[in-house]
C-alpha beads as a LAMMPS data file, in Angstrom:
LAMMPS data file: protein, C-alpha beads

262 atoms
261 bonds

1 atom types
1 bond types

-500.0 500.0 xlo xhi
-500.0 500.0 ylo yhi
-500.0 500.0 zlo zhi

Masses

1 110.0

Atoms # bond

1 1 1 206.909 93.309 145.168
2 1 1 208.417 89.955 144.260
3 1 1 210.336 87.689 146.627
4 1 1 213.746 88.637 145.143
5 1 1 213.436 92.369 145.890
6 1 1 212.009 91.838 149.399
7 1 1 214.282 93.222 152.133
8 1 1 214.974 91.739 155.547
9 1 1 213.056 94.499 157.340
10 1 1 209.994 93.854 155.178
11 1 1 209.909 90.165 156.080
12 1 1 207.714 89.544 159.148
13 1 1 209.156 87.453 161.962
14 1 1 207.003 84.449 162.942
15 1 1 205.757 84.604 166.526
16 1 1 204.446 81.926 168.866
17 1 1 200.899 82.792 167.807
18 1 1 201.789 81.976 164.203
19 1 1 202.575 78.367 165.072
20 1 1 198.830 77.535 164.960
21 1 1 198.571 78.712 161.357
22 1 1 198.814 76.206 158.498
23 1 1 202.169 75.517 156.866
24 1 1 201.151 77.312 153.642
25 1 1 200.722 80.685 155.396
26 1 1 203.595 82.151 153.387
27 1 1 206.358 82.092 156.011
28 1 1 208.070 78.857 155.002
29 1 1 207.868 75.439 156.646
30 1 1 206.607 75.294 160.253
31 1 1 208.292 72.924 162.692
32 1 1 206.001 71.773 165.502
33 1 1 207.165 70.140 168.722
34 1 1 207.216 66.335 168.521
35 1 1 206.139 66.175 164.856
36 1 1 208.329 64.673 162.196
37 1 1 209.180 66.620 159.077
38 1 1 208.901 65.309 155.539
39 1 1 212.418 63.876 155.844
40 1 1 211.507 62.062 159.083
41 1 1 213.519 64.330 161.453
42 1 1 211.856 65.060 164.785
43 1 1 212.771 68.399 166.366
44 1 1 212.958 68.460 170.177
45 1 1 213.754 71.533 172.287
46 1 1 217.227 71.376 173.852
47 1 1 217.699 72.040 177.531
48 1 1 220.393 74.645 178.148
49 1 1 221.921 74.997 181.585
50 1 1 222.060 78.417 183.113
51 1 1 225.402 80.121 182.435
52 1 1 226.999 81.473 185.581
53 1 1 229.344 84.412 185.056
54 1 1 231.912 84.956 187.803
55 1 1 234.270 87.891 188.152
56 1 1 237.769 87.421 189.518
57 1 1 239.025 90.074 191.871
58 1 1 242.731 90.623 191.224
59 1 1 243.254 92.190 194.617
60 1 1 241.948 89.081 196.335
61 1 1 244.223 86.644 194.551
62 1 1 246.402 86.445 197.616
63 1 1 243.525 85.009 199.663
64 1 1 243.982 81.468 198.385
65 1 1 242.354 78.519 200.142
66 1 1 245.799 76.888 200.539
67 1 1 249.393 78.115 200.628
68 1 1 251.777 77.687 197.720
69 1 1 253.769 74.440 198.091
70 1 1 257.494 74.739 198.645
71 1 1 259.597 71.880 197.311
72 1 1 263.280 71.626 198.304
73 1 1 265.880 71.399 195.542
74 1 1 266.805 67.914 194.448
75 1 1 270.280 66.681 195.194
76 1 1 272.419 65.384 192.315
77 1 1 271.847 61.846 193.620
78 1 1 268.060 62.310 193.487
79 1 1 268.334 63.806 189.998
80 1 1 270.181 60.715 188.828
81 1 1 273.387 62.623 187.976
82 1 1 276.223 60.200 187.320
83 1 1 279.821 60.632 188.351
84 1 1 281.603 63.240 186.247
85 1 1 285.269 64.162 186.178
86 1 1 287.402 67.080 185.037
87 1 1 291.112 66.665 184.282
88 1 1 293.382 69.727 184.405
89 1 1 296.924 69.169 183.030
90 1 1 299.852 70.549 185.034
91 1 1 302.605 72.339 183.054
92 1 1 306.185 71.436 184.030
93 1 1 306.965 74.906 185.398
94 1 1 303.909 74.812 187.718
95 1 1 304.660 71.435 189.322
96 1 1 306.834 72.878 192.102
97 1 1 304.382 75.693 193.039
98 1 1 301.577 73.103 193.022
99 1 1 303.418 70.927 195.559
100 1 1 304.092 73.931 197.774
101 1 1 300.434 75.030 198.101
102 1 1 298.660 71.711 197.504
103 1 1 296.860 71.653 200.858
104 1 1 295.679 75.269 200.607
105 1 1 294.693 74.712 196.969
106 1 1 292.359 71.762 197.523
107 1 1 290.912 72.934 200.861
108 1 1 288.027 75.068 199.428
109 1 1 287.216 72.391 196.832
110 1 1 286.940 69.569 199.357
111 1 1 285.546 71.396 202.383
112 1 1 283.020 73.763 200.799
113 1 1 282.163 72.173 197.441
114 1 1 282.309 68.543 198.603
115 1 1 284.313 67.404 195.573
116 1 1 286.940 64.682 195.322
117 1 1 290.427 65.712 194.150
118 1 1 293.551 63.707 193.386
119 1 1 296.883 64.196 191.637
120 1 1 297.477 61.750 188.788
121 1 1 301.273 61.544 188.596
122 1 1 301.299 59.361 185.479
123 1 1 299.183 61.765 183.470
124 1 1 300.643 64.816 185.279
125 1 1 297.158 66.176 185.782
126 1 1 294.794 67.109 188.612
127 1 1 291.546 65.125 188.502
128 1 1 288.357 66.450 190.101
129 1 1 285.225 64.352 190.543
130 1 1 281.806 64.995 192.068
131 1 1 280.431 62.905 194.926
132 1 1 277.036 62.120 196.403
133 1 1 277.515 64.983 198.869
134 1 1 278.070 67.636 196.169
135 1 1 275.170 70.107 196.492
136 1 1 275.382 71.423 192.908
137 1 1 276.821 69.776 189.802
138 1 1 277.928 73.231 188.579
139 1 1 280.603 73.272 191.287
140 1 1 282.579 70.768 189.228
141 1 1 283.187 73.237 186.395
142 1 1 283.944 76.037 188.858
143 1 1 286.605 73.910 190.515
144 1 1 288.105 73.060 187.111
145 1 1 288.327 76.769 186.214
146 1 1 289.908 77.447 189.604
147 1 1 292.599 74.836 189.015
148 1 1 293.179 76.033 185.466
149 1 1 293.691 79.602 186.718
150 1 1 296.399 78.382 189.084
151 1 1 298.108 76.473 186.257
152 1 1 298.124 79.646 184.145
153 1 1 300.227 81.408 186.783
154 1 1 297.758 83.148 189.091
155 1 1 298.223 82.978 192.864
156 1 1 295.954 80.728 194.903
157 1 1 294.475 83.728 196.758
158 1 1 293.497 85.341 193.438
159 1 1 292.238 82.156 191.758
160 1 1 289.932 81.306 194.674
161 1 1 287.763 84.294 193.664
162 1 1 286.500 82.158 190.755
163 1 1 284.809 79.899 193.306
164 1 1 283.132 82.736 195.201
165 1 1 281.982 85.019 192.381
166 1 1 280.021 84.162 189.237
167 1 1 280.986 87.129 187.019
168 1 1 284.740 86.464 186.828
169 1 1 286.405 85.196 183.664
170 1 1 289.876 84.505 182.266
171 1 1 290.938 85.862 178.888
172 1 1 294.198 84.839 177.225
173 1 1 296.009 86.212 174.197
174 1 1 299.530 86.452 172.808
175 1 1 301.697 89.366 171.823
176 1 1 301.691 88.287 168.173
177 1 1 297.891 88.590 168.156
178 1 1 298.372 92.365 168.512
179 1 1 301.659 92.922 166.690
180 1 1 304.183 90.524 165.160
181 1 1 307.420 91.006 167.061
182 1 1 310.531 88.834 167.129
183 1 1 313.862 88.727 168.892
184 1 1 314.848 91.756 170.923
185 1 1 311.688 93.625 169.925
186 1 1 309.584 90.946 171.632
187 1 1 311.784 91.034 174.748
188 1 1 311.502 94.824 175.003
189 1 1 307.717 94.568 174.567
190 1 1 307.399 92.094 177.441
191 1 1 309.616 94.290 179.591
192 1 1 307.460 97.309 178.757
193 1 1 304.342 95.428 179.927
194 1 1 305.937 94.262 183.181
195 1 1 307.851 97.440 183.958
196 1 1 310.695 97.808 186.441
197 1 1 310.116 95.290 189.269
198 1 1 306.606 94.727 187.887
199 1 1 305.596 98.367 188.461
200 1 1 303.605 98.745 185.228
201 1 1 301.800 95.414 185.645
202 1 1 300.816 96.238 189.239
203 1 1 299.590 99.691 188.182
204 1 1 297.310 98.160 185.523
205 1 1 296.016 95.562 188.003
206 1 1 295.204 98.101 190.700
207 1 1 293.579 100.584 188.312
208 1 1 291.394 98.051 186.494
209 1 1 290.833 95.643 189.441
210 1 1 292.138 92.646 187.556
211 1 1 294.987 90.176 187.875
212 1 1 297.520 89.702 185.071
213 1 1 299.805 86.730 184.474
214 1 1 302.733 87.017 182.041
215 1 1 304.037 83.697 180.711
216 1 1 306.676 84.574 178.106
217 1 1 304.675 85.955 175.159
218 1 1 301.297 84.817 176.551
219 1 1 299.145 87.162 178.648
220 1 1 296.297 85.984 180.901
221 1 1 293.847 88.402 182.527
222 1 1 291.500 87.480 185.390
223 1 1 288.553 89.759 186.190
224 1 1 285.067 90.818 185.184
225 1 1 284.132 91.385 181.542
226 1 1 284.321 95.198 181.635
227 1 1 287.544 95.280 183.678
228 1 1 289.234 92.772 181.378
229 1 1 288.522 95.072 178.442
230 1 1 290.159 98.038 180.207
231 1 1 293.258 96.037 181.119
232 1 1 293.492 94.539 177.619
233 1 1 293.358 97.982 176.000
234 1 1 296.195 99.236 178.230
235 1 1 298.361 96.200 177.482
236 1 1 297.680 96.501 173.736
237 1 1 298.808 100.140 173.823
238 1 1 302.074 99.058 175.464
239 1 1 302.586 96.341 172.838
240 1 1 301.997 98.845 170.022
241 1 1 304.763 101.070 171.418
242 1 1 303.026 103.604 173.671
243 1 1 305.137 105.052 176.460
244 1 1 304.264 103.848 179.973
245 1 1 303.632 107.468 181.015
246 1 1 300.743 107.812 178.563
247 1 1 299.275 104.531 179.776
248 1 1 299.501 105.736 183.389
249 1 1 297.588 108.884 182.481
250 1 1 294.781 106.887 180.904
251 1 1 294.715 104.545 183.892
252 1 1 294.226 107.489 186.265
253 1 1 291.162 108.546 184.275
254 1 1 289.848 104.998 184.248
255 1 1 290.336 104.540 187.983
256 1 1 288.464 107.781 188.703
257 1 1 285.532 106.609 186.584
258 1 1 285.417 103.295 188.423
259 1 1 285.379 105.081 191.775
260 1 1 282.523 107.330 190.616
261 1 1 280.452 104.261 189.651
262 1 1 280.801 102.832 193.114

Bonds

1 1 1 2
2 1 2 3
3 1 3 4
4 1 4 5
5 1 5 6
6 1 6 7
7 1 7 8
8 1 8 9
9 1 9 10
10 1 10 11
11 1 11 12
12 1 12 13
13 1 13 14
14 1 14 15
15 1 15 16
16 1 16 17
17 1 17 18
18 1 18 19
19 1 19 20
20 1 20 21
21 1 21 22
22 1 22 23
23 1 23 24
24 1 24 25
25 1 25 26
26 1 26 27
27 1 27 28
28 1 28 29
29 1 29 30
30 1 30 31
31 1 31 32
32 1 32 33
33 1 33 34
34 1 34 35
35 1 35 36
36 1 36 37
37 1 37 38
38 1 38 39
39 1 39 40
40 1 40 41
41 1 41 42
42 1 42 43
43 1 43 44
44 1 44 45
45 1 45 46
46 1 46 47
47 1 47 48
48 1 48 49
49 1 49 50
50 1 50 51
51 1 51 52
52 1 52 53
53 1 53 54
54 1 54 55
55 1 55 56
56 1 56 57
57 1 57 58
58 1 58 59
59 1 59 60
60 1 60 61
61 1 61 62
62 1 62 63
63 1 63 64
64 1 64 65
65 1 65 66
66 1 66 67
67 1 67 68
68 1 68 69
69 1 69 70
70 1 70 71
71 1 71 72
72 1 72 73
73 1 73 74
74 1 74 75
75 1 75 76
76 1 76 77
77 1 77 78
78 1 78 79
79 1 79 80
80 1 80 81
81 1 81 82
82 1 82 83
83 1 83 84
84 1 84 85
85 1 85 86
86 1 86 87
87 1 87 88
88 1 88 89
89 1 89 90
90 1 90 91
91 1 91 92
92 1 92 93
93 1 93 94
94 1 94 95
95 1 95 96
96 1 96 97
97 1 97 98
98 1 98 99
99 1 99 100
100 1 100 101
101 1 101 102
102 1 102 103
103 1 103 104
104 1 104 105
105 1 105 106
106 1 106 107
107 1 107 108
108 1 108 109
109 1 109 110
110 1 110 111
111 1 111 112
112 1 112 113
113 1 113 114
114 1 114 115
115 1 115 116
116 1 116 117
117 1 117 118
118 1 118 119
119 1 119 120
120 1 120 121
121 1 121 122
122 1 122 123
123 1 123 124
124 1 124 125
125 1 125 126
126 1 126 127
127 1 127 128
128 1 128 129
129 1 129 130
130 1 130 131
131 1 131 132
132 1 132 133
133 1 133 134
134 1 134 135
135 1 135 136
136 1 136 137
137 1 137 138
138 1 138 139
139 1 139 140
140 1 140 141
141 1 141 142
142 1 142 143
143 1 143 144
144 1 144 145
145 1 145 146
146 1 146 147
147 1 147 148
148 1 148 149
149 1 149 150
150 1 150 151
151 1 151 152
152 1 152 153
153 1 153 154
154 1 154 155
155 1 155 156
156 1 156 157
157 1 157 158
158 1 158 159
159 1 159 160
160 1 160 161
161 1 161 162
162 1 162 163
163 1 163 164
164 1 164 165
165 1 165 166
166 1 166 167
167 1 167 168
168 1 168 169
169 1 169 170
170 1 170 171
171 1 171 172
172 1 172 173
173 1 173 174
174 1 174 175
175 1 175 176
176 1 176 177
177 1 177 178
178 1 178 179
179 1 179 180
180 1 180 181
181 1 181 182
182 1 182 183
183 1 183 184
184 1 184 185
185 1 185 186
186 1 186 187
187 1 187 188
188 1 188 189
189 1 189 190
190 1 190 191
191 1 191 192
192 1 192 193
193 1 193 194
194 1 194 195
195 1 195 196
196 1 196 197
197 1 197 198
198 1 198 199
199 1 199 200
200 1 200 201
201 1 201 202
202 1 202 203
203 1 203 204
204 1 204 205
205 1 205 206
206 1 206 207
207 1 207 208
208 1 208 209
209 1 209 210
210 1 210 211
211 1 211 212
212 1 212 213
213 1 213 214
214 1 214 215
215 1 215 216
216 1 216 217
217 1 217 218
218 1 218 219
219 1 219 220
220 1 220 221
221 1 221 222
222 1 222 223
223 1 223 224
224 1 224 225
225 1 225 226
226 1 226 227
227 1 227 228
228 1 228 229
229 1 229 230
230 1 230 231
231 1 231 232
232 1 232 233
233 1 233 234
234 1 234 235
235 1 235 236
236 1 236 237
237 1 237 238
238 1 238 239
239 1 239 240
240 1 240 241
241 1 241 242
242 1 242 243
243 1 243 244
244 1 244 245
245 1 245 246
246 1 246 247
247 1 247 248
248 1 248 249
249 1 249 250
250 1 250 251
251 1 251 252
252 1 252 253
253 1 253 254
254 1 254 255
255 1 255 256
256 1 256 257
257 1 257 258
258 1 258 259
259 1 259 260
260 1 260 261
261 1 261 262
């Protein structure tokens, strides 16, 4: 049997006793401890440290040698946040209501959110700025949305919900976005949305738990995402010519579903 056809199982493995045999014993070159090979390389045994295998008990992870550190949140001053400002323009028709409820309007912004507010008469805008006592820089945008909601026509008691809740939004659209109406047709459409003495508007607000502001042909809705969709669908049906009675019927079904969810 030649060397080419020899299998691995047929080849004997050299043992420690074979180290005393000469190099031409037929098993290839023999490397002896401390002796140099033909190329001048000296082979030395390497010292291997004992490998320690440890098992981690998942149940005992809570038994830590020290407690988890608790770091307090950094203030905006410690974070290096610079002074920022939001400017909310005041429409001419909202200047008188703004003067009437100015103290009540700025009270939650100054007392609870620690922001600085002023009325810029030259620019006809309300300016809001953060201070070193502001606990969260996100309060600045909340206060700006709160002021903007008041400028869009919402009452102060309704707009203040934007400061207390995080899932409230304002959606605005126009009548022409749904259907192009002009002249008397537009006037009748707005009257159909408001209803007699605001009856239809109040019914939509109470059924969908939203607040609606009508400013000529512009409609603003304040509420959560799902509730805004329900109110918008009802208003779109009125714009497209549906009778208020049909809208009331759908609102009853919607209000029952909302009560079942709660």
